[in-house]
Every structure is written in C-alpha cells, then in structure tokens.
Phi, psi and omega in degrees: 000341182294332174293315179299316178303318181295314178301313180292326175299316184294316184268352184214300191284339174298316180294321181291319182286327181293327177285315186277322177226076181296150176290153182287140176287154183293150176284143185255140176286154185303323181263021179291146186273168179300312185297322177292330178291320184290321181290321180292325180295336179282356186234147175260153174288120184289132175299172177284351185295134179246125181299121172235121182302133180291338181217148172280349185263324182212131180214161181236106185292127185290150171263194182295331179296341181294343182248013188252018181237157176290334179258102171303162180297336181268009172286128193289336177289323176292319179299315178304312180292320181291320176295321171304313182293324180297308184301317185290306184290319177295319180295316185301313182296318181293318173308298191291322179295303185284327177297319182292319178296318177300312183298325182283317196253336190242310187301132175279108187293340181293340178293341179297338184273002182293144187292349181257011177276131187278157179294130180054040191288316181298319177294323178293322181298312183294320178300317175300317179293313182300327180278327182290310188309312179296322180293317181297322180285331174299322182280330185277320184309317176299327175297313174301321175304310174305316174304306185304319188269020170082020188267352183260172174270015175299136181232163183256289183272162179302323181295336179277336184267191182289337180148169181309313182309323182291332174310326182267321187289332185299338184283310182288330178292321174298315180298319181293312181301307181290326179297319179300305185291320177301319177305315182284327176292315180294320175300319176300322181293343176271358174300135182314322183285342183251323190307307184292337178280322190239310192270343184299324180304325181283335181267008168305325185270100179287315179243085189289152164257173180307329184289347179275357186301324187238013177274077182242170159285139191301322180294320176304308182296321173300314184303321179281350176265359183301317182299325180299324183278330180288325186309307185289354173270350179251324188224155178296149176206121180297137185296331178279330175293325182295316178293319183295317178295321178303316177286321185291322176295321178294325176288320172303323175301319181290317178300330177279359173248012185271004171065013179253109191261080189285312189238126172272078186257128188285346183262313190278134177274077190270199185295327180293314179298320183286336172294315174306326181290314183289326179287319191233015167059300194268028185222158168058062179280341187304163179251317182247319186236168174260008190299310187280335170298319185288321184283334179269008181055037178237016177278131172232121179297133177307137175308141186295334187284345179295334182255009179242111183305326186288336180251344188304318186248030178285133184297320180299319179294314183305313186292325174298314178302307183300324182287324173293320181303309181304321179295316183290316177309321176300320184286320184277311188251348180090313177208158185264110179261014183281153174247109186275155177292137181297149179300320182302320179294320175300317175296334182282348186292000000 
C-alpha cells in the first residue's frame, strides 16, 4: 500500500496538505535586510522527512509541495488520514465503476421481474453500499497504516522475499488461506445472535444485482475482509501482488453478484453458488471455492434451471424458488419485512 500512498501523495495530497497546513516560514533576525527577508519569505522550513522510494520497480518523484506542510509524509497521523481517504474513495470508484459495467453488460435485467426482487432495490443497494464504504474504510485504514510503517511481511523485490518460486505460489496460497477463514467468518455471521445485527442488511437482496456486492453493514463487510489483511502479517506478500489482490477481490465480489451463471463448475463458488446463498440463506458460505462448504456440509448445488435459458426465467421455477425462500426466511428471520416490487411494475419492464 506504500506505493499507492506515494503516488497519491505526489499527485494530490502533497498539494492539499501544503495548502491546509503550510509549514511555518523562517524567523527573521532583527537586523535582516529587506532583500534577505523577501528571499527567506519565499521558502518554507523543510521538515526532516527524506524521500525514499516505496519500490525499486516504481516510484513517484516528489515535487516541492512534499516539503511545504507541517505534516511531513511520514507523520503517522497524515498517513492514517490519507489511507482512510484513499481506501474510501478508491473503493467507491472501484465499486461503482465495475458494478455499473457489470450491470450494463453482464447482468440479466429479466431477473428484475423475479417475484422476490425488491421495490427500488437498485437504489437501496447503492445507498447501503455508499453508507457502508466509509465505515469499512475507517476499520481498514489502521491495518494499511501498519503495513506502510513496516510491521507486515510485505516485500518489494524478489531478493527480499522467499525466492522467485514464491512470487507464483503466493497467489494460490493467499486464495486458499482467505477462502478457509472467510468461510468460517461468513458462517459465523449467520449465527442467530449475530445475523440480525450485522449480516441481515446484505441478505435483504434475495435476487441481488452487481450493486449488492458491497451493500453490507460496515462491520460485516470488514469482518469478511479480515483474512485478507491478516495474511501479510503472517506470510510474505509482494507489495504489487497485495494491491492487485485488493482490487481483484473487490471485482470478484461484484462478479458473484452479477446473476450471470456462465459455468456450472463444482469447484468455483461463482455467481450461481452465491445466488443459492441469497435465495436459501444457509448454504454456500465460501468466497472462492466450494471446498469448505463441502467439508462443512453446507454446500448446495446450484439449481439446474439457472444454466438453462429456457428455464432460467420460467414463472413456475420462480414460484418454487419463492416458496422455499419464504419458508427459510421464517426460520432465519422470523418474519419477512422486505417490500417487493408489485407484479404490475414488473410486467411493465
């Protein structure tokens, strides 16, 4: 994350901090000449911070504004605030950009005619996500701060890591590690003592759109990201791989909510498996694979009609799905307080 921080500092935050908290001008001697005062007044007292590139592969040379604030780049308070803003705003851009692209080009709009599609659902999904993201960023920024300040095992060059082999192994290792712990965290969020307080907002969407991907309670969303953040404190992780995985995971989260059931794969926990989770609640808790669901007896094979175009939008199948969902909702939530789209409105689409 230090490379990202360096880039944002160079092209944005150095200017903002220099304007908001300018460094103090030097004090003048009593016998100073007018010319020396004018010359000194054009300069700020430079902080003790010394620029060191965050990476040997990519760096952003700082300009003069990097030395013109009371808060130098290495001040932990500045770093924490900047990381919070980057995490929040960058997350917002990634969410809205890729969810919108998925909605426009991938999501099957006919799913909006499903009897369990909510009234004003897309608007509510976006509103929930916009409310959740700053809270999730607030919880995430301190973890990124620890990384930036060198407390993790994130490394830059291959020579600093375990070896060339690890540059490749780290990706499947990261997936397996996080998939295991997310499964148990997600399953724990369905415990009756936790579900209604934290996880229920995300299960409001029975037939989710890509915009539901980040529509969480902030604590729920962060708790499911904890394994991602813990990994580099336990195991080495190359810093560019870390940034790539952070972005890729956010895109994957959108993809499993896009309602496009391309592959009936028994291993990958794709959109079809995750649709089963939203429809029937207590199945398919995994993030990337079905491995832990199978071992934990919580795997449910996606319904065959999801992969057959002639049955995917069949009213009979929808009614069957709705009837089973209503039964499970009573067991999980007690009552269904959702407001569904009227049939008349759906027929008008």
